[in-house]
N, C-alpha and C positions, 0 to 999 in steps of 0.2 A: 438540622444544622442551618444557621443563617447563611445567606449567600456569601457575605464577606469572609466568613470562617471557611466555607467550602472552597473559595478561591485561594485563600491563604494555605489551606491544607494541600491543594493541588500544587501550589508553588513549592512548598516544602517537599512534597512527594517527588516532584520532578527536579529537585536540586541536583541529584546525581546525573540526570540527563544533561543539565546545563554544564556541570563540571566535566563530564565526559566529553561533551562537544568542545569545550574550551581546550582540553588536552589534544583532541584529535585535530581541531582546526589549527592550533599553534604548531603541532607536530607536522601537519601536512604542509604548512607554509615554510617551516624552518628546515625540514628534513632534506628536500632536494638540494638546497645550497650546501648543506653538510656533506651529502654524498659526492657532489661535484668537487668540493674542497678536498675530500679524502682521496680523490683520484679516480672515482668511478666515472667511466665514460657515459655520455648522455644516452647512448643506445642501450646500455646495460641498466641505466637508472630506471627505465620503464619496467624492466623485468624485476628489479628489486622492489619497486612500489607495487607490483602485482602479486607478490608472494602472499601477503596477508589476505587480500580479497579472494584469491584462489582457494586458500585453505578455508576461509569462512564460507565460501560457496558450497563446499562439500560437507562441512561440519555443522553448519547452522541447522539443517534439518534434524541432525542427531541431537543437538542441544535442545531444540524445541520439543522433540519427542521425549527425551529424557526428563525435561522439565515438566512436561504434562503428566508423566508417570511417577514423579517424585512425591513421596508422602513423608517428608522429613518433619521433625518437630519444629524446625525453623521456617517451614513453608515450602512451597514448590519452587518459587523463583529466587528467593534470597540466597540459597547455597550457591547457585550458579552466578549470581551477581557478585558475591564475595570472591569466588574463584577467578572470574574474569577480571575483577578489579585488581587482584594481586598481580595478574599479568600486565595490566596497564601500568601499575606502579613500578614493576620491574623494568619495563621498557623505558619509562621516564628516567630511571636511574642509569640504564645502560647507554642510551644515546649520547648524552653529553660527556660521559666518562669512558667512551670506547678506547681512546688513546691511553688513558691511565690503566685500564684493565689489561690492555695488550702489553703495556710496559712492565706490569707486575709479573708477567710470565717470562721465563728465561728464553723461550723461543719466540717471544713477541716481536712484532714488526709491523710494517705497513699493511701487509695482507691480513694479519690477525686483527688489526684495528678495523679494517673494512669489514671483516667477518663479524665482529661484535656489533658494528653499526648496522649491518644487514639484519642480524638477529633482533636488535632493538626495534628497527623499523617494522619488520614483519610482525613482531609481537604486538607493537602498538596498533598496527592496522587490524590485525586479526582480533585481538581482545577488545579493542575499541568499537569495532563494528558489530561483533557478535554480542557484546554486552547490551546493545540496544534491544536484542530479541527478548530476553527475560524482562527488561524494563517495560517494553510495550505490552507484553503479556500480563505483567502485573497490573497495569492500568485496565486492561480488559477484564481481569478477574475482579477488581475492586469496583468497577463502574459498568454494570450490566445493561442498564437501559440505554436506548439509542440516544436520547437527549444528553444524558450524563456522559455517555461515551464520547459524543461529539465535543462536549465542553472539555473533557479530560484530554483528548488528543489535540484540541485547539491550544490548551495550555502546554501540552507536550511540544507542539510546534513552536510556540512562543519561547519556551525555555531553550530549545535547540537553536533557534535564531539568536537569542540573547547570548548563549554560550559561544556561538560562532562570531558574534560581534566582538566579544572580549578576546576570544582566541585569535582572531585575525588582527586585533588592535595591539596585543602585547608584542608580537615580533616587529611591528612597525615603529615602536618606540626605541630610542637609543638608550640602552641601559649601561653603556660603558662608563659613564661618568658617575654613576651612583655608588654609594658606599657598599651596598650589598654585592654589586658586581665586582668591585675591587676586592672585597673580602673573599668571595667565592672563586674568583679567578677568571672572569670573563662574562660576556653577554650571554653566551649559551648556557653556562652553569647557572647564572642568575635567573634566566627565563625558566629553565626546567625545574629549578628549586621552587619558584612561585607556582608552577603547574602542579607539583606534588602537594604543596600546601592546600591549594584550591580543591584538588581532587579528593584528598583525605577528608577535608571538612564537608564537602558535598556528599560523600559516601556515608559518613556517620549520620548526617541529617536525614537522608532518605531511609537508611536502615532503622532509625529511631521512629520515624513517622509512619512508615508502612506497617499496617496491622494486618498482615496476610494471615488468613486462617491456615492452621497446620494441616487440616484435611479438607479437600475440596469435595463438595457434595453435588455440585452442578455438573451436568453433562454438556452444557453449552460453554465451551472454552474457546475464545478467539485468540489463538496463538499468533504472534506476529510472523512466525514461520508459516507462510501461506501454503506450503506444501502439505502441512498436517491439518488443514482446516476441516477435512471431512472425517477425521479419525475420532471415534468416541473415546472419552476419557474414563479410565478405570478408577474406581473408588474403593477404599478399604480402611482398615484401621491404621492409625498413626503408629509408626514404629521405625524399623530400619528403612532408610530411604530406598524406594523402589528404583530410583535411578542408578544406585550402586549395583543392585541386582542386574540391571540392564547392562551395565558395563562389564560386570563379571561374566555374564552370559556371552557377551561378545568376545571376551578374552578366552574363555573356555572353547568357544567355537574356533578361534584362531589356532589354539593348540591341537585340537582334534582334527580339523579339516585342512589346515595348511593356510598360509597367508594368501596365496593366489586365489584359492577357492572361496575363501571368506571375502576377499575383495570383490570377486565376481558376484557373489550373493548380495553383497552390500549395494553394488551398482544396480543389480536387478531390482532390489527392493526400492531403491530411489526411483528407478524408471517406472515401477508399478505405482508408486505414490503419485508420480506425475500423471499417469494415465487415469487415475481415479479422482483427480482434482475436478470439481465442477467447472462447467464451461465459463461461467462468469468469473470465477476465481482465476482460471487459466488466462483469460483475457487481461485481467488486472495484473497478473504476474508478468505477462509479456510487456504490457505498458510500463510497469515499474522498471523492468530490466532495461528497456531501451532508454527511458527517461533518465534513470540514474547513471547509465553509462555516459550519457552526454554531460550531465551535470558534474560528475566526479572527474571526468577528463578535463573539463574546464577548470575546476578548482585546483587540480594537481599541477597543471602546467601554466597557470595564469601568471604566477609570480616570476617564474623563470622566463616566460615570454616577455614580460615587462622589462626584466633586468637585461636580457640579451637582445631582444628584438627592438624595443623602443629606446633604451638607454645605451645600447651598444657595449655593455659590459662583458667582462670575461670572468667566469666564476673561479677558475683555477689560476688566475693571475696572482702575482706576488702581493702579499698584504701591504697596503699603503700606496700601491700604484694607482694611476688614474683609471685604468680599466676595472680594477677591483672596486674602487670607490664608486664608480658609475654603476657597477652591478649591485652593490649593496644599497645604493640609493634607489635603484629600480625595484629591488626586493621590498624595500619599505613602502614604495608607492604601490606595488602590487598588493601588499598586505592592506593598505588603505582601501584599495578597490574592493577586496574581499570583505573588508569591514563594512563598506557601503552596501554590498550585496546582502549581508546579514541584517543590516539596519532596515533595508527595504523588506526583507523577508519577515522581520519582526512586525512591521506595520501591516503587511498583508495577512499575517497569521491572526492578528486581532480582528480583522474585518472579514475573514474567510467565510465564516458562517453566514454573514449577511450577503456576501457575493453569491454563495451557493443558493440561498433562498431567492435571490433576485433573478439570477441567470441560469441556475441549474448546474449540476456537477459536470455534465459533459462540456458545456461551453466554457466554464472556468478552467477545466483541465486542458482543453484544446488551446484556448487563448494563452495560457501560461506557456505551453510548449512552443507556440508560434512566436511569442515575444522572445523566448530564449533563443530560438533559431535566428531571428532577425538580429538580435544583439550579437550573437556569435559571428554572423556575417559581417556586421559593421566593425567589430573588433579586429577581425582578420584582415580587413581592407584599409583601416584607418591608421594613420601615424600620429594622430593627436592624442596626447596623454589625457587631456580633459575629456574628450569624447569617449575614449576607451574606458575611462573610469566611470562615466555616466552609464555606458552600456553594461558594464559589470554590475553596477547597482541595480539595473533593470532586471537582471537575471534572478534577483531575489524573489520575484513573483513566482517563478517556476520552483524555486527551492522551497518556498512556503507551501505551495500546492502539493508537492511530493511528500511533505511531512505531515499533511493533514488529510487530504481527500481519500487516499487509498485505505487508511485505517478506519475512517468513518464509513466508507463503503463496505468494508469487511464486516463491521458490526451490523450494518444494515442488512447485508446478505444473510448473515446468520440469524438475525431476528425474523426475517421473512424467508425462511427456508422453503416453505411451501411454494413460493413463487419463483425464487432464483435457483433453488437446488431441489427440484422435484424428484420424486422417486420414479425411476424409469421402468420398473418391471412390476406392474400390478396386473395379475392374471385374472381374466374373467372367462367363465364357461358359458357358451351360448347353447341354444337349443339343439343345434346341429352337432354338438359334441366337440366343436373346434375351440381350441384355447388361443386367445389372442392377448398380446401384450398391449396394455393401454397406459398412456402417460397421464399423470395426475394433474394436468392443466386443462381447465375447462373455461368456457365462455358462456355467460348467462346474461343476455340483455334484460335490464329491468327498468321500468319507468318508476321514478321516485317522486315525481311531481304530483301525482294523483293518488289520493288515499285509496280510491277504488282499485287502482292497479296494484298497490302494495298488498291489499288484502287478497286479490285474485292472482297474485304473481305465480302461485303454484299451478294454477289452472291454465294460464295463458302466457305465452311469450317467453318461456324459459327454454333455451336450446343448449344442448351440450355438444361440444365439438371435441371428441376425444382423439388424441394423436394415436397413430399406429393402429387405427381401427378401419373397418370398411363401411361403417354406417354413421349416420348423423342422428343423434338421439334427441327426441322431443317429448316433453311432458304433455303437450296439448294433443287434441284430436287431429288425426292426420288430414292435411289438406289434399287437394287434388294433385296427385303426383308427388307429394312430399314423403320423405322416408319416415318410418316409424320403427321404434325399437321393440324387441320382444318383451313379452309381459314379465314384469318383475325385475328387469335389469336396471331400470332407473333407480329404484329404491336401494338396490344392492350397491350400485355405484355411489349413490348419494351417501350411504352410510360409511362406505370404505374410504372415500376420498374427501368427503366433507366439502363438496364444491361450493356450497353456499357461503363458505368462509373465504374461499380463494378465488373464485371465478366470477364474482358479481361485477357487472358493468352497469354503471348508472348512465342512462341516456337522458340528457337534459336539453331542453329547448333553448337555443341561444337567440334566435330570431325566427321569423316565419320560414319554415322549411329547412332550417339549419339547426343541427344538434351537435352536442359534444359527448364524447365517450370517456367515462372516468372510472378507473379501477378502484373499487371500494377498499380492497385489502392493500394493494400496492400504493394507493394514493397518487397515481400518475394519470395524466391525460393521454389518451391515444392520439397520436399525430402521424401524419404521412409526409415524407419529404419529397423532394423533386424527382427522386429516383423510384418513387412508388413503394418505398419500404416503410413499414410501421415502426415506431419507436415510442417510448414513454417519456414524458416530461412533467416536471412539477409546475412549470409556468405555462399558463394558458395563452396561446397565441393563434395566429391565423391558420397555421398548419393543423390545428386541433379541431377545426370546423369541418363538418361533413353535411352535405345536402342529402336529406332524406326524401326518397321518392317512392311512390307506390307503383309497382309493376302490374301489367295486365293480369298476371296469374295470382294477384293479391299478396304477393310477397313484397318486402321492402328492399331497397338498394341504397347504399351509402356512398356518395361520391364526394371526393375532396373538393372543397369550395375554392381553394387556391389553384390546384392543378386539375383542371376540368378533364374528364375522361379517365381519371384514376379512381378505381372503385375498391372498396374494402371487400376482400375475398378470403375465404377459408376453404381449403380443399377437403375432400371426404376423409382425409387422414388427420384433419385438425391443424394442418400447417398453414401458415400465412402465405398467400400468393401476392406477388408484387402487383401494386395497383395499376401500373401502366400496361400490364399484360392481361388484365381482366376487363370484360365487358358485361353488359346486362344480359347478353344472350347466353352467358355461361351460368350454370346453376350454382357455381361457387360464390356468386355475388348475391344470392337470394337468401333473405332472412325472414323469419316469421314476423308478421306485423305486430306493432303495439296496439293494445286496445285503447 
């Protein structure tokens, strides 16, 4: 497929993402004023806005698991997209018509209107946020390769940012003088009618373009539900949706075991799924949780902060009063600030891949969070509308980062499972009859600059450092005092773990006496920071340089060129020792020399 067709296909495929973000952004901007106008106190408004996210927190893992196990003729993701989209449409109808729905009932009143409004807000938050789960999983199913996956989620981030721009721009416009507003009965009715039209059109486009296979045959499924990333997917014949069987089993369990027992079992299963998440995925989950808490808190309360804090308006003042007009003007200015945020996010999403290639994922992620923190501090201390709007626009960098990097990293982690998600229990039987558990991570220094060394790599200089063992394994003849493995263990380990594919380290000469260590499989340079900790980076810099020295016992030692006295060290269990706590007098810094 030509590149322009591929990009156009990605745009159409992510049209529902754009439409959904338009509805969520516009609703997020317009709902807090509607709640305050309906008489909901500000302290209770936070609880109302938290209903949808709380439900999505507990139900998103079930939606991800049921979607993975679904074998419907319509695909695994599309049935859930349709169902959640119906919930979004229902909420877009309930929110502007809460007073009419309450008046239709003979017991209707102000409390019932507030109840309908709370139901609509909770439904919009819940369905709007959970619907992103099957959409992200759909992209992961259709684009498997790491490069294609990166492009797909870059377009996903772009469409989310574009949808946010439109969604925050719509409430900032004054629709009261338009013909559609006069015909429908007000600005709120006109706005939500436009949102319904946009959402229906984007839903039909995505459902038409997405050619999801009815039966999934791959076992590598990167669900956006990060909790289910380590669960293998079942495959079978297409027929009755397996997700329906899943829910029927849950319902039967409720009838037979009782609601409380079923709830406890469900909580226990969620806890066990958290415990079995790989370490890298757990770190990514925690980072996502903290980052999104900050960003969503900013987005939810920014417009109300501008209306009340900077403009001095009163949300529940009488319509037409000075305080109410000031508040409405502040809401429109706040919507403009969020529009600028999404515009900035759109720009950064287009250049995100270049930033990652130039600076690395870690620096881009940390710098985006630092810029967001500084912007929030300036916004809380400044009284200038212009400065606050500029700082709000700067937070778009963090928004674009959170929409792109975590999903790209998830695809990368699943592609490099041997490195980031190693098997923890590989049992080997030694001569003495003891069974030890070994980790499948190894290190093998290899010289690639010399053809002689490449040919003789098996005979010289390959060292295996196995975690959770008591020995250091070497393929070469034992030096004076060097450890040597029992006969036959090297070949068995080599066959079982395939270390030649996962643990090769290329040692290249940078300058006289200075080398670099490069992971062949991970494609990362080994670097040491100022605390003596090792980390991997895609960009070669000074912290990646190590001074190679020959010790009196004919072993090599590798010292950081930047931080003198910091040595590369591996314990007898294969664990990395901090460089500032290692010296050449310790055997953990001794490596077999290169030929």
